[in-house]
N, C-alpha and C positions, 0 to 999 in steps of 0.2 A: 571316280577314282582320280587322285592327284598323282602327277608324275613329273619327273625332271630328266632331261637327257644331258648328262654331264660329259665333259672332256671332248666335245665336238671340235672338228669333224674327224680327227684321226683315230682317237681311241674311245669312241662313244660308249657310254654306259647308261642303260635305262634303269632309273630308280623310281619305283612306284610306292605310293603310300596308300595302303588299303584301310578302309574303315571296317568295323566289325561286320562280318558276313559278306564282304566283297570278295570277289574271286577274279584272278587273272590267269589266263592260260598261256603257257610258254613252251617253246620247242624243247625237246629233250636235250639236256646238257647246257642250256642257256643260263641257268642259275649261277650267280656268283656268291650271294649271301642272302640271308633272310632272318627276320626276328623269330625267336622261338614260339611266339604266339601264332605263327602262320602254320597251317596244316597243309601238307602236300599230298596229292593223290595222283597216281599214274593211271592213265587209261589209253585205250586205242583212240586214234585221232578221230575216227568217225564211228557211228553206230553200225554202219555196214562194214563187214570184214573186208570185202573186196574193194570198197572205196578206200579204206585205210591202207590196204596192201598196195593199191594203185599209187597213192600219194607217196608211199615209202619207196617203192621200186622205180616208179616212173617220174614222179614229181620231185625226187631228190630230198624229200622230207623224212624225218624219223617216223618209224611205225608208231611210236608212243608220244604223247604229250603229257605235261604235268599241269594240274590245276592247283593253284595256290590260294587258299582261303584263309582270311584273317579271323581269328577267334577273339580278338581284342582291338580296340581303336588304335589308329596310328601305327599300324604294322608295316614295316618297311622291307622291301626286297629289291635286289639288284640283278639285272640280266644283261648279258653281253653275247655277241656273236663271235665266231672264230675269225673272220677276216678283219684285218686292220682297216677300220673305216667308220662310217657314220651310221646313225640310227635316226629314222624319221617316223613321225606319227601321221597316219592317214585316217581321215574321218570317213567311215563307211556308213552309207545310208541306203534305204531301199531304193533301188534303181540307180544308185551312185556307188557301185562297187569298183574294184580294181583288178586288173590282170597283173600278176606279179611274177617275177623271175623265180624259178625254182631255187630253193635254199635262201630266198630273201626273207622269208617269214621268221620272226623272232618271238613275238608274243601278240596277244589280242585280248580284249575284254570279252565278256560273255555276249553271245549273239552274233559272232562272226563265223561264217562257214567257209571252208576251203574246199574247192572242187577242181577236178581235172577237166580241161577242155580239149578234146581230141581235135587235132588240126590236120590229120592226114600225113602221108609220107612225103609230101612235096613241100612241107613247111620248114621246120627246123628253127623255130623262133628262139631267140636268145642265144643261138649258136651252140646250145648245149643239149640238144635233143629235140624230140617231136612233140613235147608237151609243155604246157604252161599251167599255172594255177590261178584260178579265179576266186577272189575273195568277195563275198557278198554278205548281206545282213544289216545289222544296225549296231555300231559300236566303234571302237578305236582299234586300229591295226598298226603294229610297229614292225617296220622292215629295216634290214641292215644292208649296207653296201660295202664294196671294196673301194676305199677312197671316199671323197666327199660326194654329197648329193647335189646335183644341178637340176632344178625344176623349171620346166617350160609350160606355160599356160597357152593352149592353142584355141584360137577363135574358131567358130564354125567354118569349115572349108580350108582352114590353114593346115599345112602339112610340114612335118619335120622328119628328116631321114636320120636314123640312129643306127650306129654299129651295134650288132646284136650282143656283143660281149659287154657293151656299156649300158644296155637297156635294162632297167630295173623294174619299172612299173608304169602303167598308164591307166587312165580312167576307162571304165567299160563303155562309156559313151563315145569313145573314139573308135574309128575304123582303122584297119591296118592291113598292110600287104608286105610279105617278106619277098625280097628280090635280091638279085645278084648286084654286086658293086660294079656299076658300069657294064662294059662288055666283057667278053671272055678274058681278054688281056688284063683288064683292071682287076677282075676277080682272082685270077691266078697270080698276078705279079704285084698288085696294088696293096696287098697286106690287109685288106678289109674283109674279104669273103662275103657273107650275107649281111644285108642291112634290112631295116624295117621302115617302111613309109607309114607314118602315123598321121591321121587326119582328125582334127578336132571336130566338135568341142571337147575339151578336157585337159587334164594335166599329164605331162610326161616327166618321169623321174629318171635321170641318167646318172650313172656312177662315173667318177672321174678317172678311175683306174681300171685296167683290164687284167683279169686274173690269168688268162691264157698268155698274154704278153709277159706278165710277171714271172710265170713259170718258165717260159722260154728263156727269159733273161737270166733267171737263176740257174738254169741248166748250162748256159754258156760259162758260168763260173765253176760249176761242179763237174762238168764233163771232163776237163783235163785231169782232174784228180782221180775221177773214177777210172779213166783209161789207164793212168799211170799205175794205179794199184792193181788193175786187172792183168797187167803184164807179168 
């Protein structure tokens, strides 16, 4: 499958060119346009009902995905994610999968499986819940971020500490540990909360913007107007 990521890094658009019979799977709502020769089919994300339901309710993904299959050569389709930011392609191979932030998934070629990995109540990876999504199989995986993507390649034993709201994805070959930011004082007052220590070998993908901080900043602008209208 041929593809191009346009308008990087702020307003990224994934454009795929499908040969006849080729299929790409995309998150529900990700389509921006497609050639009329492409046929779309909506299905549950997984064969297992409970697996699909888990990804939907816990993983932050839609209950449904769409398969786009070309019925003619050179069929083009465009996909985009809601956050203003970048799109990156990850090559997934057997034994070389990725752990990705929930809601980071935008599209994938055939052969990519998404699964939930239970981490227990003491984790809280990515700062957005107790679950993360593991992508395995053989193919291409496209992820979206809020802001640009900053990639770090870790050597065996090399460690990187990442704020959970900036962490997007890392190789399944990496080990990781979710910890507090410094001591109690730093956790409460330092503005960082939970961080993740990731140890290589593997790649770590970080987004340059923080959705929580953006929402908090936006509320500082909206709150005075909301309060004034509520009086």
